[in-house]
C-alpha positions as CSV (number, residue, x, y, z in Angstrom):
1,M,168.5,175.2,224.9
2,D,165.1,175.6,222.7
3,Y,164.4,179.2,221.2
4,P,161.6,181.1,222.0
5,Y,160.2,178.8,224.6
6,Q,163.4,178.4,227.2
7,F,164.3,181.6,226.6
8,S,163.6,184.9,224.1
9,D,165.2,188.2,222.4
10,S,164.1,189.9,225.9
11,N,166.6,187.5,227.9
12,I,169.4,186.9,225.4
13,D,172.0,188.6,227.6
14,M,171.5,186.7,230.3
15,V,172.0,183.4,228.4
16,K,175.5,184.8,227.3
17,S,175.9,186.2,231.2
18,L,175.5,182.4,232.6
19,L,177.6,180.4,229.6
20,Q,180.4,182.9,230.5
21,E,180.2,182.5,234.4
22,T,179.9,178.5,234.1
23,G,182.3,178.3,231.4
24,L,180.3,176.1,229.4
25,E,180.0,175.5,225.8
26,L,176.4,175.9,224.1
27,A,176.1,172.6,221.6
28,T,173.3,173.3,220.0
29,L,170.2,175.8,220.0
30,E,167.0,174.1,219.1
31,A,164.4,175.9,217.0
32,G,160.9,175.3,218.3
33,I,158.8,175.1,216.2
34,Y,156.7,172.1,217.4
35,P,155.4,172.1,221.1
36,D,152.9,175.0,220.5
37,R,148.9,174.3,219.0
38,K,149.6,176.6,216.2
39,W,152.1,174.2,214.6
40,K,149.6,171.1,215.0
41,L,149.3,170.8,210.6
42,G,152.4,171.5,210.1
43,T,155.4,174.2,210.2
44,L,157.2,174.8,206.9
45,T,154.5,172.4,205.2
46,S,151.3,173.9,207.4
47,P,148.7,174.5,204.6
48,D,148.3,178.3,206.0
49,P,150.8,180.6,204.0
50,G,151.1,182.6,207.3
51,I,152.3,179.8,209.5
52,R,155.0,178.9,207.1
53,R,156.1,181.9,207.1
54,E,155.8,182.3,210.6
55,A,158.2,179.1,210.8
56,I,160.9,180.0,208.4
57,A,161.2,183.8,210.7
58,L,161.9,182.1,213.6
59,S,164.1,179.8,212.5
60,K,165.9,182.2,210.3
61,R,165.8,183.9,214.0
62,A,167.0,180.9,216.0
63,L,170.0,180.8,213.0
64,E,171.3,184.2,213.8
65,L,171.1,183.7,217.7
66,T,172.9,180.4,216.8
67,A,175.8,182.3,216.0
68,E,175.7,184.9,218.3
69,L,176.0,182.4,221.3
70,G,178.5,180.4,219.6
71,A,176.7,177.5,219.3
72,A,177.7,174.3,217.3
73,D,174.7,174.5,215.3
74,L,170.9,174.8,214.9
75,L,168.9,171.8,215.6
76,F,166.1,171.7,213.2
77,W,163.5,168.9,214.0
78,P,160.0,169.0,211.5
79,G,157.7,166.9,214.0
80,Q,155.0,168.5,212.8
81,D,155.7,168.0,209.2
82,G,153.8,164.8,208.7
83,F,150.2,163.5,207.9
84,D,147.7,160.9,209.9
85,Y,145.7,159.5,207.5
86,P,145.3,158.2,203.9
87,F,144.6,161.2,201.1
88,Q,145.3,164.1,203.8
89,V,147.9,165.8,202.7
90,D,149.5,166.4,198.6
91,Y,152.8,164.9,199.0
92,Q,154.2,166.7,196.2
93,E,152.9,170.2,197.2
94,S,154.0,168.6,201.4
95,W,157.9,168.1,200.1
96,K,157.9,171.3,197.7
97,L,157.2,173.4,200.9
98,L,159.7,171.4,203.3
99,I,162.7,172.0,200.7
100,D,162.1,175.2,200.0
101,G,161.8,176.3,203.0
102,L,164.7,174.7,204.8
103,G,166.8,176.1,201.6
104,E,165.6,179.6,202.3
105,I,166.3,179.1,205.6
106,A,169.8,177.4,205.5
107,A,170.4,180.5,202.8
108,H,169.7,183.2,205.6
109,Q,173.2,182.0,207.4
110,P,175.2,180.3,205.4
111,S,177.9,180.0,207.8
112,V,176.0,178.7,210.4
113,R,175.3,174.7,210.6
114,I,171.7,173.4,210.6
115,S,171.1,169.6,211.7
116,I,167.7,168.7,210.8
117,E,166.5,165.7,213.4
118,Y,164.8,162.6,211.5
119,K,161.9,160.6,213.2
120,P,159.1,158.1,211.6
121,K,156.4,158.9,214.3
122,E,155.1,161.1,216.9
123,P,153.7,163.7,217.6
124,R,152.2,163.0,213.6
125,T,151.7,159.2,213.0
126,N,154.0,159.9,210.0
127,I,156.7,162.6,210.0
128,Y,158.3,163.4,206.4
129,V,161.5,163.2,207.1
130,R,161.2,159.5,208.8
131,N,164.7,157.4,208.2
132,A,168.1,158.0,207.3
133,G,167.3,157.0,203.8
134,V,164.9,160.1,203.0
135,I,166.9,162.3,205.0
136,L,169.9,161.4,202.7
137,Y,167.8,162.3,200.0
138,L,166.7,165.5,201.4
139,L,170.5,166.8,201.8
140,K,171.1,165.8,198.6
141,T,168.1,167.7,196.9
142,L,169.3,170.4,199.3
143,D,172.6,170.4,198.2
144,M,174.1,173.0,200.8
145,P,176.7,172.3,202.3
146,N,176.0,174.0,206.1
147,V,172.7,171.4,206.3
148,G,173.0,167.9,207.6
149,A,171.6,165.3,209.8
150,T,170.8,164.9,213.3
151,L,171.0,161.2,214.2
152,D,169.0,160.1,217.4
153,Y,170.2,157.0,218.7
154,G,166.2,156.2,219.9
155,H,164.9,157.4,216.6
156,S,167.1,155.1,214.5
157,L,165.7,152.3,216.7
158,V,161.9,153.0,216.1
159,A,162.3,153.8,212.3
160,G,163.5,150.1,212.3
161,E,167.3,151.3,211.5
162,N,170.6,149.7,213.0
163,P,172.1,152.9,214.3
164,A,175.5,152.0,213.5
165,E,174.9,151.4,210.2
166,A,172.9,154.7,209.9
167,A,175.9,156.6,211.7
168,V,178.1,154.5,208.3
169,L,175.4,155.8,205.6
170,L,175.6,159.6,206.9
171,T,179.5,160.0,207.6
172,R,179.7,158.6,203.8
173,E,178.1,161.8,202.8
174,G,179.7,163.9,205.0
175,K,176.5,164.6,206.9
176,L,176.2,163.8,210.3
177,F,176.3,166.7,212.5
178,Q,175.0,165.8,215.6
179,I,174.3,162.7,217.5
180,H,171.4,162.3,220.5
181,V,171.7,159.4,222.9
182,N,168.7,157.2,224.5
183,D,167.7,154.0,224.0
184,N,163.9,152.3,223.9
185,Y,162.4,149.1,223.1
186,R,162.1,150.0,219.1
187,D,158.4,150.6,219.5
188,W,158.3,154.3,220.7
189,D,161.1,156.6,221.5
190,H,161.0,156.2,225.2
191,D,164.2,158.0,225.8
192,L,165.8,155.5,228.3
193,I,169.2,155.7,230.1
194,V,171.7,154.7,227.8
195,G,172.2,151.2,226.8
196,V,170.2,149.6,229.1
197,V,167.6,147.7,226.8
198,S,169.8,147.9,223.6
199,F,173.2,146.8,225.0
200,W,174.6,145.4,222.1
201,E,173.7,147.5,219.3
202,T,175.0,150.5,221.4
203,L,178.4,148.9,222.2
204,E,178.2,148.4,218.3
205,F,177.0,152.0,217.4
206,F,180.3,153.7,219.6
207,Y,182.7,151.6,218.1
208,W,181.5,152.5,214.8
209,L,181.3,156.5,215.7
210,E,185.1,155.8,216.7
211,K,185.9,153.8,213.9
212,L,184.1,156.7,211.7
213,G,186.4,159.1,213.5
214,Y,183.3,161.4,215.2
215,D,184.3,164.2,217.2
216,G,181.0,166.1,217.7
217,W,178.8,166.6,220.5
218,L,177.1,163.8,222.0
219,I,173.4,164.9,223.5
220,M,172.1,162.5,226.0
221,D,167.7,162.7,224.6
222,V,167.0,161.1,228.5
223,F,163.6,161.8,230.0
224,P,164.0,160.0,233.7
225,Y,160.1,161.1,234.7
226,R,160.5,158.6,237.5
227,E,164.1,158.7,238.4
228,D,166.0,160.7,240.3
229,G,167.5,163.4,237.0
230,M,170.9,164.0,237.9
231,A,171.4,160.2,238.9
232,A,170.1,159.0,235.8
233,F,172.4,161.4,233.5
234,Q,175.1,160.1,235.4
235,Q,174.7,157.1,234.8
236,C,174.4,157.4,230.8
237,V,177.8,159.0,231.3
238,R,179.1,156.2,233.1
239,N,177.7,153.6,230.5
240,I,179.0,155.6,227.8
241,E,182.6,155.6,229.3
242,N,182.0,151.9,229.3
243,V,180.8,150.8,225.7
244,W,183.4,153.6,224.2
245,M,186.4,152.0,224.3
246,S,189.4,155.2,222.9
247,P,192.4,156.3,224.8
248,N,191.1,159.6,223.1
249,R,188.1,160.1,225.5
């Protein structure tokens, strides 16, 4: 669920009622710092100080709502923070702004976990937080126990990684907070049904999640643009059940 694009402060009670009526839990709350045109030059690294303060304020409010709604964590995706051309940005200044901004947000609610999602490209040609190595550097520099990483299987493929190895590296540092599952052809974030393209890598990924003892949420980040949506998600569930060979699942 995305704040403030899927719900706002005016209808929080409606969200609470829906969760209570359905008996569902909120897996994660996402800070909506990417869809609007005002974020096109960045959020925490925007050249406009006003935009940076707005992004920080929105994220702090999203953290408060994460706690209020009982979500496992706040999903933070800095997809607009990056660059498109050589000599376009000051890398030193941008990384300082990114680290300082995240530190301020995380300190606002130390008891609430923030899970940062990495991705190499799109919407920016180059996103700063682009792969497992870079996010591990960011997390080690921040050194805050409530800040960790979201491993999106498809993003890891596009980054040229082995998703299973990325899961191991993040787990070794105690920073694997959240997982998104989908599939693609390694050239773009197609968000296809789980396991339909990279079957063996998907099988290995779930083998290692079991071996690592991962017990967090699996979020299906799948976009069935031309398929029946319900059928596509049901197929995702079946495919996961077929490859996650655990007696506890």
